[in-house]
N, C-alpha and C positions, 0 to 999 in steps of 0.2 A: 774621602769624597769631599768636594768643595761645598760648603754650606753658606747660607746667607750670613753676613756678618755686618755689624754696625760700622766697622771700620771702613767698609767700602764707600760709605757716604762721603767721607772726606776725599775720596779719589775722584768724585765727580766734579769736574771743573766748570760745568755748564751753569750759567746764571739763569735761573728761570725767567720766562717772559711774563709770568704772573705770580702773584703772591697768594694765590688761593690756597685754602686749607685742604687737608686730605679728603674731607668729605666732598668738597666741591670738585676737586680733581678727579676723584673716583667716579663721580657722576658724569663728569666731562668725558672720561675715557669710555664709559659705557655708552654714553650718548653718541660719541664720535663713531664707535664701532657699530652701534645700532643703525646709524644713518648709512654707513657703508653697506651693511648687511641688507637693509631695507631697499636701498637703491639698486643693489646687484640682483637680489632675489625677487622682489615684488615688482619693481619697475623695469627690470632687465636693462639697467643702464650700464654702459661700458665701465669696466673696473677702473680705468684711468679717471673718468669723470667722477665716479663714486668715491674714489680715494681723495681726489682733490676737494670735493665738497665736504667729505667727512673730516678732512684735516682742518678746514676752516671752521667747521661745526665744532670740533674739539677745542680749538682756540677760543671760540666765542663762549662756549659753555664754561671754559676754565677762567673766563673773565679777562683774557688777554686783549690788548688793543688790536684791532683788525690789521693795522699795518705791520705790527710785529709778528702776527700769525702768518701773514702772507710772506714776510721775509724769511721766517723759519722754514715754511714749506718750500719756497723758492730755493733756499740754500741747500736743503736736504735733496730736492730734485736734482739740482745741478751737480752736487758732489757725488751722488749715486750714479747718475749717467756717466759722469767723468770717470768714476771708478770702475764701473762694470760694463758700460755701454759699448765700448770698443771690443771688449772680450766677447760679449754676446754676438756682435757683428762678425767677428772673426770665426767664432764657432759656427755661425749660420753659413758662412762661405765654405768652410771645411765640409760641413754636412751636405751642402748642395753639390760640391764637387764629388763627394763620395757617392751620392746617389746618381747623379747624371752621367758619370763616367762609367757606371756599371761596376764600380769597385765594391759597392755593398752587395750586388748580386754575386760577385765573385767570391766574397766571404761566405755568403749563404750557401752557394752551390758546393763549394769545396768542403764545408763542414758536413753538409747533408750527404755527400758522397761517402763520408767516413762513418756516418752514424746510421742506425737502423734499430728497429725493435724497441726494446726497453731503453736504450740510450737516446732515443729521439727527443724526449722532454729535456734531457740534459743538453743536448745539442742546441735546442731552441733557446735555452737560457744563455748559453755561450754566445749564440749569434746576436740575441737582443742586447746583451751586456756590451759586447765589442761595438756594435753599430750604435748603441745608445750613448756611448761616451761623447761624441761630438754633435748628436742630434737632439733637438727638442722632442718632448714626449709625443706630441701630436704628429710630428714629422715621422718619428720612428714607427708609430702605429701604421700610418699610411704606407710606409715602406715595407713593413713586415707582414701586413694583412695578406697580400698575395702569396707569400711563402707559407704562412700558417694554413690557409685554405688549400693550397697545393699539397702540402704534406699530409694534412688530415684526409683529403680525398684519395690521394695516391696510396697512402699506407693504411686506409680504412681505420684511422684513429678517431677517438672521440675528440671533438673540437676543443673541449676544455682541457684535455690531456696535453695538447699541443699549444693551445692559445694562452693558458694561464702562465706557463713558464716564460713565454715570450713577453707577456705583459709585466710579469714580476721583474724581469731583467731591465726593461725600459723604465719602470716606475722607480725602482731602487737607484738607478743612475740619476734620474730626474731629481729625486729628493735629497740624495746624500753626496753626490760626487760633482765637484766643480769640473768643467766650466759652465754647468747649468745655472741659469739665472738665480734661482732661489739660494743655493749654497754660496754663490759669489756675493750676493747681497748681504747674507748673514755674516760671512767672513769679513766684509768691509764694515759692517755695523759694530761687531764686537772686537774688531782689530785683531783677528786671529791670523795665524800663519797659514798661508794657503797650502804649502807643501805638506806640513804636518796634518792638516785637515784632510788633504787628499789621501795620504797614507793611512790614517786612521779610518777614513771613510771606506777605503777599499777593504780594510780589515773587518769592519762592521758589515759591509755589503755582502761579502762572500757567503757567510752562513745565513744571513737574512734571506738572500735570493734563493738559496737552496731549500730552505724551509717553506717559503711562500710560493716557490715555483714548482719544481718537480715533485716534492713531497706533498704539498697541498693539492696539486692538480689531480692526484689519485682520488681524493675525496670529492673534489669539485666535479670530476667526471661522473661520479656516482650520483651526486645530487642533481646535476643537470646534464643528462646524457643526450646531447644533441649532435647531429652530424653537421658538417660544414654546409652553410646555406647554399642552395642551388642558384647561383648567379655567376655572371661572368667574372673571371679572375682578371683584375686590372693588368694592362700591359706593363711589363717591366722595362726599365730604362734601357737595359742592355740588348733588348730585342731589336732596337733600331740602330745598334752600333755594329760595325764590322769587327772591332776588337775591343778588348777591355783590359785594364791593368791586371797584373798578376796578384795572386793571393798574398804572397810574402810582402811584396812592396806596399800593398794596400794596408795590411796590418801594421807594418812599420810606420806608415804615414799617420794612421789613426792614433797610434800609441806614442808618437814622438812628443807631443806636448806633455803628456803624463810622465814620460821618462824624464824629460828635462826638469819638470817641477819636483819630482820625487828626488832627482839627483841634487837639486839645490837644497832640499830639506835634509838630505843625508849629509852633505858637506857642511851645513850649518851646525849639525849635531857633532860631527867628528872633529871639524877644525875649531869652531867656536871662536874665531878671531876676526872681527870686522876689518882689520887692517891686512889680513892675509890675502895675497894676490889670487890664490886659487878660489878662496871663498868669494872674493869680489867678482871674479869672472862668472862663477856659477850663480851669484846673486842676480847678475844681468841676464844670462841665458836661461835661467830657471824662473825668471819673473813671468807671471801669466801672460802679459802683453807680448814679450819677446818669444815665449814658447809657442803660443798660438800663432803668432805672426810667422814664425819659422815653419810651422806645420802647414800653414796656408801657402807660403811660397814654395815649399817642397811639393805640395799637392798639385800645384799648377803644372808641374812636370811629371810627377809620378802617377798622377791620376788623369789630369786633363790631357797632356801630351800623349800619354800611353794609350788613351782612348781614341786618339786621332783627332782631337779637337784643334781647330785652327785658333789663331789668336783672337779672332772675332767671337768665336764660339765660347772661348774661355771668358772673355770679357762679358758676354751676355749672361753666362752662368753666374758669374760673380754679381752682376747687376741684379739678376732675378732673385738671388739669395737674400738680398737686403730688404726688399719691399715687404715680405711677409713678417718681418720682426719689428716693423714700426710700432705695431700695437703693443708688443711685448716690452719694448724699450720705454714706451710711455707709462705702461703699468708699473714697471720696475722703478722708473723715475718718480712717479707719483707715490708709490710705496715708500721710497726713500724720503720724500717730503713729509708723509704721514709719520714716519719714524722720527724725523728731526723735530716735528711739532710735538710729539710725545715727550721727547727728551728735554726740549727747551721749556715745555710747560711744567717740568719738574716731576713728571710722572714716574721716571726711573728712580729718582731719589725717594719719592713717596713709597714705592713698592719696597725698596730696601728698608725704609724707616718702619713701616707698619709690619714688616715680616721678620724684623731682626730677632724676635724671640721664637719664631717658628722652627720646628725641627726638620722641615721639608728640605731635601737637597735642592740646590740651585738648578741642577740639571733636570730634575723631575719637574720643578716648577716651570722651566722653559718648555719642556715637553707638553705639560698640561695646557699652558697658554696657547701654544700652537694648535693643539687638538681643538680647543674651544673655538678658535678663529676659523680653523678648517671646517668644522661642522657647521659653523654659521654662514660662511661665505662660499664654501665649495672650491675655493681656489687654493692650491698648495703654495703657489707663489705669494699670494696676498697673505696667507697664514704665516709664511716664513718671514716676509718683510715686516709685518706688524709685530710679530713675536720678538723678532731680533731687536726692534726699536724698544720694546718694553723691558727686555732683559739685559740690554747692552751694558748697563752699569754693573751687573753681576760679574762681568769679566775683568773689571778693573783690578781685582785682587787675585786673579787666577794665573796659574802657570801657563805656559805656551800650549802644553798638551790639553789642559782642562779648558782653555778657551776654544780650542778646536772641538772638544767633546760637547761644549755648549752649542756650537754651530750644528753638530750632528744630532743633538737632542731636539733642537728646533726643527731640523729637516725631517726627523722621524715623526715628530708630532704632526707635521703639516700633511702627512699622508694618510692620517687616520680616517677610516670609514668614508670613502667617497659615496655620495648619494645623489639624489635628484637635482641638487643645485650645482653640481659639478659637470662642466662640459665634457670631461673625460668619461664620465658615467654613460652619457648618451652616445659618445663616440664608440665606445665598446659595445653597447647595446645594439646600435644599428649595424655596425660592421659584422657582428657575430649573429645577428638575427635572433636576439634573446628578448624575453619579456622583462618587465621591470623586476618582477620577483626573481627570475633566473639571474639577472645581472647583479642583484644584491647578494644572492647566495654564492656567487662566484667572485666577481670583480670587487664588490664592496668588502667581502670577507677577506680576500687576498690583500687588499690595501690595509685593512686593520691588522692583519698578521704581520705585514712589513713594518708598520708603525710600532707595534708592541714589541716585536722581536728586536728591532734595531734600537729602540729606546732601552730595552733591558740590557742589551749588549753594551751600550754607551755607559750605563750605570756600572756595570761590571768592570769595564775598562777603567773607570775613574777610581776603582778601588785598588788597582794594581799599578797605575802609572802616575 
């Protein structure tokens, strides 16, 4: 298992923008994070503004000249948006095409036709996991809620027996699997290999989602035995369509970027020769940008055209997919600015220096930092971005696999115990018609199970690879 080592200090090439001592830097970090937490929770300020102000506050408390703090924040924001902004946009386009073409409905209906009785919770996990690959968590919830309510009412199931597996599938994808924003930013921050992270993420995600989904839903249904709320089920996209894409071609389109990125990782391991033509080809087609771009271009035909969309309708769908992610891009970018301010202030080197004699594993430290920020801010994305900035120097001396495990440890910690300061908490509460107490007993406990199980699996994997 990779542990903290003093040798990592020499690997950090960043020249600090301040010469503050450990005590002052520690206070600056706590003050910067406190400012972000206070602005988000107390004053309900948008996370983009909170992260921007918190970054400048961090620099000021650390004693850095304001112009250097601004330069660090701007550089981090720019590099983060350049690194993951296009990928988030492409993921949003693919998700919108999947939803509007009726492809998501086709996946749902086909799986539900094959499932029934005790297998229904497992079917819901499968549906949520497949649909959750290209979709943001909130979009996935909105898309799956009609299905959850329909299945619960039609089969007379407890809402929790059906809903928890669906939420678990979406949440695990959101926290652990690229191309979701959090994992992408963490991969960029610690310079991990995306293909390896994706492969290990899937390996961790499968048992995690089984435990937190179908298995936990048995207990959640006993603790909170509620029927589906009596309200109108929202209209599904495919109800307005004359036709929709087939099941096989829809699945193939959704999984295309995943297959390309995994193929690149496999070729890199087997060939391991940067000059080899095969490896060079797969390095191109398996890069996140090309893999997602290829999936979007394919989806224009396999999803858009298959649903009978005209060129104007496809263009409109693509345009509408980009507007909702503006806020996400700004938050992710500002988070990158905060991360860079942390690094340039010398915080990463400080953490390595003061913890060189600790026996705590680096992966556990990353998980704990993400947990603390998640509990404070309520945002999994903010927790992932901030924790990645703090622990990025730990990856300097890590192998490719362990750097990817560091990303997964951060992602797992970022999902810990969602509560009243998390927008997802209220989204689940209102859609399922639960009280605050019932939401904590089900949703919050489920998120904690995901975090703990995934974190434990990451630590176990670090012992064997």
